[in-house]
Structures are given as structure tokens and as C-alpha cells.
TIRO-2110 file (N, C-alpha, C; in Angstrom, 1 decimal):
// TIRO-2110
32.9, -10.8, 93.3, N, 1, A
34.4, -10.7, 93.6, CA, 1, A
34.5, -10.3, 95.1, C, 1, A
35.1, -11.2, 95.9, N, 2, A
35.3, -10.9, 97.3, CA, 2, A
36.8, -10.8, 97.5, C, 2, A
37.2, -9.7, 98.0, N, 3, A
38.7, -9.4, 98.2, CA, 3, A
38.9, -9.0, 99.6, C, 3, A
40.1, -9.2, 100.1, N, 4, A
40.4, -8.7, 101.4, CA, 4, A
40.6, -7.2, 101.4, C, 4, A
40.1, -6.6, 102.4, N, 5, A
40.2, -5.1, 102.5, CA, 5, A
40.3, -4.8, 104.0, C, 5, A
40.6, -3.6, 104.3, N, 6, A
40.7, -3.1, 105.7, CA, 6, A
39.3, -3.1, 106.2, C, 6, A
39.0, -3.7, 107.4, N, 7, A
37.7, -3.8, 108.0, CA, 7, A
37.1, -2.4, 108.2, C, 7, A
35.8, -2.3, 108.1, N, 8, A
35.2, -1.0, 108.4, CA, 8, A
34.9, -1.0, 109.9, C, 8, A
34.5, 0.2, 110.5, N, 9, A
34.2, 1.4, 109.8, CA, 9, A
35.5, 2.2, 109.5, C, 9, A
35.4, 3.0, 108.4, N, 10, A
36.4, 3.9, 108.0, CA, 10, A
36.0, 5.3, 108.4, C, 10, A
36.9, 6.2, 108.4, N, 11, A
36.6, 7.6, 108.7, CA, 11, A
37.4, 8.5, 107.7, C, 11, A
36.9, 9.7, 107.4, N, 12, A
37.5, 10.6, 106.6, CA, 12, A
38.1, 11.7, 107.4, C, 12, A
39.4, 11.9, 107.4, N, 13, A
40.2, 12.8, 108.3, CA, 13, A
40.6, 14.0, 107.4, C, 13, A
40.2, 15.2, 107.8, N, 14, A
40.6, 16.4, 107.1, CA, 14, A
41.5, 17.3, 108.0, C, 14, A
42.0, 16.7, 109.1, N, 15, A
42.8, 17.5, 110.1, CA, 15, A
44.1, 17.9, 109.6, C, 15, A
44.7, 17.4, 108.6, N, 16, A
46.0, 17.7, 108.1, CA, 16, A
47.1, 17.3, 109.2, C, 16, A
46.7, 16.5, 110.1, N, 17, A
47.6, 16.0, 111.2, CA, 17, A
48.7, 15.2, 110.6, C, 17, A
48.4, 14.3, 109.7, N, 18, A
49.3, 13.3, 109.1, CA, 18, A
49.7, 13.6, 107.7, C, 18, A
48.8, 14.3, 107.0, N, 19, A
49.0, 14.5, 105.6, CA, 19, A
48.2, 15.8, 105.2, C, 19, A
48.7, 16.5, 104.2, N, 20, A
48.1, 17.7, 103.7, CA, 20, A
46.8, 17.5, 102.9, C, 20, A
46.6, 16.2, 102.6, N, 21, A
45.3, 15.9, 101.8, CA, 21, A
44.4, 15.2, 102.8, C, 21, A
43.1, 15.2, 102.4, N, 22, A
42.1, 14.4, 103.1, CA, 22, A
42.5, 12.9, 103.1, C, 22, A
42.3, 12.3, 104.2, N, 23, A
42.8, 10.9, 104.3, CA, 23, A
41.7, 10.0, 104.8, C, 23, A
41.6, 8.9, 104.2, N, 24, A
40.7, 7.8, 104.6, CA, 24, A
41.4, 6.9, 105.5, C, 24, A
40.9, 6.7, 106.8, N, 25, A
41.6, 6.0, 107.8, CA, 25, A
40.7, 4.9, 108.5, C, 25, A
41.4, 4.0, 109.1, N, 26, A
40.8, 3.0, 110.1, CA, 26, A
41.7, 3.0, 111.3, C, 26, A
41.1, 3.4, 112.4, N, 27, A
41.9, 3.4, 113.7, CA, 27, A
43.2, 4.1, 113.5, C, 27, A
43.2, 5.2, 112.8, N, 28, A
44.4, 6.1, 112.7, CA, 28, A
45.3, 5.6, 111.6, C, 28, A
45.1, 4.4, 111.0, N, 29, A
46.0, 3.9, 109.9, CA, 29, A
45.5, 4.4, 108.6, C, 29, A
46.3, 4.9, 107.7, N, 30, A
45.9, 5.4, 106.4, CA, 30, A
45.6, 4.3, 105.5, C, 30, A
44.4, 4.5, 104.8, N, 31, A
44.0, 3.6, 103.8, CA, 31, A
44.2, 4.2, 102.4, C, 31, A
43.8, 5.5, 102.3, N, 32, A
43.9, 6.2, 101.0, CA, 32, A
43.9, 7.7, 101.3, C, 32, A
44.4, 8.5, 100.3, N, 33, A
44.3, 9.9, 100.3, CA, 33, A
43.4, 10.4, 99.2, C, 33, A
42.8, 11.6, 99.4, N, 34, A
42.0, 12.2, 98.4, CA, 34, A
42.7, 13.5, 98.0, C, 34, A
43.1, 13.6, 96.8, N, 35, A
43.8, 14.8, 96.3, CA, 35, A
42.8, 15.8, 95.6, C, 35, A
43.2, 17.1, 95.6, N, 36, A
42.3, 18.0, 94.9, CA, 36, A
42.3, 17.6, 93.4, C, 36, A
41.2, 17.7, 92.7, N, 37, A
41.0, 17.3, 91.4, CA, 37, A
41.2, 18.4, 90.3, C, 37, A
40.8, 19.6, 90.7, N, 38, A
40.9, 20.8, 89.8, CA, 38, A
39.8, 20.8, 88.7, C, 38, A
38.8, 19.9, 88.8, N, 39, A
37.7, 19.9, 87.8, CA, 39, A
36.4, 20.0, 88.6, C, 39, A
35.7, 21.1, 88.5, N, 40, A
34.5, 21.2, 89.3, CA, 40, A
33.5, 20.1, 89.1, C, 40, A
33.5, 19.5, 87.8, N, 41, A
32.5, 18.5, 87.5, CA, 41, A
32.8, 17.2, 88.3, C, 41, A
34.0, 17.1, 88.9, N, 42, A
34.4, 15.9, 89.6, CA, 42, A
34.2, 16.0, 91.2, C, 42, A
33.6, 17.1, 91.6, N, 43, A
33.4, 17.3, 93.0, CA, 43, A
34.6, 17.8, 93.7, C, 43, A
34.6, 17.8, 95.1, N, 44, A
35.7, 18.2, 95.9, CA, 44, A
36.4, 17.0, 96.5, C, 44, A
37.6, 17.2, 96.9, N, 45, A
38.3, 16.1, 97.5, CA, 45, A
37.6, 15.6, 98.8, C, 45, A
37.1, 16.6, 99.6, N, 46, A
36.4, 16.2, 100.8, CA, 46, A
35.1, 15.6, 100.5, C, 46, A
34.4, 16.1, 99.5, N, 47, A
33.1, 15.5, 99.1, CA, 47, A
33.3, 14.0, 98.7, C, 47, A
34.3, 13.8, 97.8, N, 48, A
34.6, 12.5, 97.3, CA, 48, A
35.1, 11.6, 98.5, C, 48, A
35.9, 12.1, 99.3, N, 49, A
36.4, 11.3, 100.5, CA, 49, A
35.3, 10.8, 101.4, C, 49, A
34.4, 11.8, 101.7, N, 50, A
33.3, 11.4, 102.6, CA, 50, A
32.3, 10.4, 101.9, C, 50, A
32.2, 10.6, 100.6, N, 51, A
31.3, 9.6, 99.8, CA, 51, A
31.9, 8.2, 99.8, C, 51, A
33.2, 8.1, 99.6, N, 52, A
33.9, 6.8, 99.6, CA, 52, A
33.7, 6.1, 100.9, C, 52, A
33.9, 6.9, 102.0, N, 53, A
33.8, 6.3, 103.4, CA, 53, A
32.4, 5.9, 103.6, C, 53, A
31.4, 6.7, 103.3, N, 54, A
30.0, 6.3, 103.5, CA, 54, A
29.6, 5.1, 102.7, C, 54, A
30.1, 5.0, 101.4, N, 55, A
29.8, 3.8, 100.6, CA, 55, A
30.4, 2.6, 101.2, C, 55, A
31.7, 2.7, 101.6, N, 56, A
32.4, 1.5, 102.1, CA, 56, A
31.8, 1.1, 103.5, C, 56, A
31.4, 2.0, 104.3, N, 57, A
30.8, 1.7, 105.6, CA, 57, A
29.4, 1.1, 105.5, C, 57, A
28.7, 1.4, 104.4, N, 58, A
27.4, 1.0, 104.2, CA, 58, A
27.3, -0.3, 103.4, C, 58, A
28.4, -0.7, 102.7, N, 59, A
28.4, -1.8, 101.8, CA, 59, A
27.8, -3.1, 102.3, C, 59, A
28.4, -3.6, 103.4, N, 60, A
27.9, -4.9, 104.0, CA, 60, A
26.5, -4.9, 104.4, C, 60, A
26.0, -3.8, 105.0, N, 61, A
24.6, -3.7, 105.4, CA, 61, A
23.7, -3.7, 104.2, C, 61, A
24.0, -3.0, 103.1, N, 62, A
23.2, -2.9, 101.9, CA, 62, A
23.2, -4.3, 101.2, C, 62, A
24.3, -4.9, 101.1, N, 63, A
24.4, -6.3, 100.5, CA, 63, A
23.5, -7.2, 101.3, C, 63, A
23.6, -7.2, 102.6, N, 64, A
22.8, -8.1, 103.4, CA, 64, A
21.3, -7.8, 103.3, C, 64, A
20.9, -6.6, 103.2, N, 65, A
19.5, -6.2, 103.0, CA, 65, A
19.0, -6.7, 101.6, C, 65, A
19.8, -6.5, 100.6, N, 66, A
19.4, -7.0, 99.3, CA, 66, A
19.3, -8.5, 99.2, C, 66, A
20.3, -9.2, 99.8, N, 67, A
20.3, -10.6, 99.8, CA, 67, A
19.1, -11.1, 100.6, C, 67, A
18.7, -10.5, 101.7, N, 68, A
17.6, -10.9, 102.5, CA, 68, A
16.3, -10.8, 101.7, C, 68, A
16.1, -9.7, 101.0, N, 69, A
14.9, -9.5, 100.2, CA, 69, A
14.8, -10.6, 99.1, C, 69, A
16.0, -10.9, 98.5, N, 70, A
16.0, -11.9, 97.4, CA, 70, A
15.8, -13.3, 98.0, C, 70, A
16.3, -13.6, 99.2, N, 71, A
16.0, -14.9, 99.8, CA, 71, A
14.5, -15.1, 100.1, C, 71, A
13.9, -14.0, 100.6, N, 72, A
12.5, -14.1, 100.8, CA, 72, A
11.7, -14.4, 99.5, C, 72, A
12.1, -13.7, 98.5, N, 73, A
11.4, -13.8, 97.2, CA, 73, A
11.7, -15.2, 96.6, C, 73, A
13.0, -15.6, 96.6, N, 74, A
13.4, -16.8, 96.0, CA, 74, A
13.0, -18.1, 96.7, C, 74, A
13.2, -18.1, 98.0, N, 75, A
13.0, -19.3, 98.8, CA, 75, A
11.5, -19.5, 99.2, C, 75, A
10.9, -18.4, 99.6, N, 76, A
9.6, -18.5, 100.1, CA, 76, A
8.5, -18.1, 99.1, C, 76, A
9.0, -17.8, 97.9, N, 77, A
8.1, -17.5, 96.8, CA, 77, A
7.1, -16.4, 97.1, C, 77, A
7.5, -15.4, 97.9, N, 78, A
6.5, -14.3, 98.2, CA, 78, A
6.4, -13.2, 97.2, C, 78, A
7.1, -13.3, 96.1, N, 79, A
7.0, -12.3, 95.1, CA, 79, A
6.0, -12.7, 94.0, C, 79, A
5.1, -11.9, 93.7, N, 80, A
4.2, -12.1, 92.6, CA, 80, A
4.9, -11.5, 91.4, C, 80, A
4.8, -12.2, 90.3, N, 81, A
5.7, -11.7, 89.2, CA, 81, A
5.0, -10.7, 88.4, C, 81, A
4.7, -9.5, 89.0, N, 82, A
4.2, -8.4, 88.3, CA, 82, A
5.4, -7.7, 87.7, C, 82, A
5.1, -6.8, 86.7, N, 83, A
6.2, -6.1, 86.0, CA, 83, A
7.1, -5.4, 87.0, C, 83, A
6.5, -4.6, 87.9, N, 84, A
7.3, -3.7, 88.8, CA, 84, A
8.2, -4.6, 89.7, C, 84, A
7.6, -5.6, 90.2, N, 85, A
8.3, -6.5, 91.1, CA, 85, A
9.4, -7.2, 90.4, C, 85, A
9.2, -7.6, 89.2, N, 86, A
10.2, -8.2, 88.3, CA, 86, A
11.4, -7.2, 88.1, C, 86, A
11.1, -6.0, 87.8, N, 87, A
12.1, -5.0, 87.6, CA, 87, A
12.9, -4.8, 88.9, C, 87, A
12.2, -4.7, 90.0, N, 88, A
12.9, -4.5, 91.3, CA, 88, A
13.8, -5.7, 91.6, C, 88, A
13.3, -6.9, 91.4, N, 89, A
14.1, -8.1, 91.6, CA, 89, A
15.4, -8.1, 90.7, C, 89, A
15.2, -7.8, 89.4, N, 90, A
16.3, -7.8, 88.5, CA, 90, A
17.3, -6.7, 88.9, C, 90, A
16.9, -5.6, 89.4, N, 91, A
17.8, -4.5, 89.8, CA, 91, A
18.6, -5.0, 91.0, C, 91, A
18.0, -5.7, 92.0, N, 92, A
18.7, -6.2, 93.1, CA, 92, A
19.7, -7.3, 92.7, C, 92, A
19.3, -8.2, 91.8, N, 93, A
20.2, -9.2, 91.3, CA, 93, A
21.4, -8.7, 90.6, C, 93, A
21.2, -7.7, 89.7, N, 94, A
22.2, -7.0, 89.0, CA, 94, A
23.2, -6.3, 89.9, C, 94, A
22.7, -5.6, 90.9, N, 95, A
23.6, -4.9, 91.8, CA, 95, A
24.4, -5.9, 92.6, C, 95, A
23.8, -7.0, 93.1, N, 96, A
24.6, -7.9, 93.9, CA, 96, A
25.6, -8.7, 93.0, C, 96, A
25.2, -9.0, 91.8, N, 97, A
26.1, -9.6, 90.9, CA, 97, A
27.3, -8.7, 90.6, C, 97, A
27.1, -7.4, 90.4, N, 98, A
28.1, -6.5, 90.0, CA, 98, A
29.2, -6.4, 91.1, C, 98, A
28.8, -6.7, 92.4, N, 99, A
29.8, -6.7, 93.4, CA, 99, A
30.2, -8.1, 93.9, C, 99, A
29.8, -9.1, 93.1, N, 100, A
30.3, -10.5, 93.3, CA, 100, A
29.6, -11.1, 94.5, C, 100, A
28.4, -10.7, 94.8, N, 101, A
27.8, -11.3, 96.0, CA, 101, A
26.5, -12.1, 95.8, C, 101, A
26.2, -12.4, 94.5, N, 102, A
25.1, -13.2, 94.2, CA, 102, A
25.4, -14.1, 93.0, C, 102, A
25.0, -15.4, 93.1, N, 103, A
25.2, -16.3, 92.0, CA, 103, A
23.8, -16.6, 91.4, C, 103, A
23.6, -15.9, 90.3, N, 104, A
22.2, -15.9, 89.7, CA, 104, A
21.9, -17.3, 89.2, C, 104, A
22.9, -18.0, 88.7, N, 105, A
22.7, -19.4, 88.1, CA, 105, A
22.1, -20.3, 89.2, C, 105, A
22.7, -20.2, 90.4, N, 106, A
22.2, -21.1, 91.5, CA, 106, A
21.3, -20.4, 92.5, C, 106, A
21.0, -19.1, 92.3, N, 107, A
20.1, -18.4, 93.1, CA, 107, A
20.5, -18.3, 94.6, C, 107, A
21.8, -18.2, 94.8, N, 108, A
22.3, -18.1, 96.2, CA, 108, A
23.3, -17.0, 96.4, C, 108, A
23.4, -16.5, 97.6, N, 109, A
24.3, -15.5, 98.0, CA, 109, A
25.7, -16.1, 98.1, C, 109, A
26.7, -15.3, 97.7, N, 110, A
28.1, -15.7, 97.8, CA, 110, A
28.7, -15.2, 99.1, C, 110, A
END
């Protein structure tokens, strides 16, 4: 699934300059706010905000790295089909499929 979103990099702002909650921003424009949760098992608003920003900022590079490995294995046939390599390959395919960036049927990146 590819959707339009605010380009990265994003930042997590805890300055309270524009909002009393932690804010995820891009070039000063608000994307989202992180509110206190009140449940220790759910982490802190700042911890969650920083994690969201890190994940979003890393997403494209991680997808490209995974696709690159799969292209090497798929196109150049460099993977020997041992059990551990098979598990690694399936994990990469599943991860890329879950974010809509791999077509397993045709063996190509989306």
C-alpha cells in the first residue's frame, strides 16, 4: 500500500512552543501530536513520539535495503536454499509485503 504522506525527515518537538503536547513536525508544520497515555505499559508520549519519527525517517532506507537483498537473491540467484537463508528471505518478503512494497507473485518491488 503506497499512500501520499508528508515527506521526511520528520522531527519530534517537545518545546511546547506551538502545543502543550509533543508534536511530530516537518519544517515546522504539525503532522501529529503525542498525548500522555496514562498507562505505563504503553510507554511515554515522548518515547512514542521519538519512536514514530525514527521509524518514519528510516522506512524508505530499510525498504530499499530489503528490496536490494531480495533483488540480489532473486535475480542473480546468489542465495543457496538452506533453511536459515530461506527463513531470512521469507522474513524480508513478509515485511515488504506488509507495507505494500513487494509483489511476491511476480517477484518485483512495487
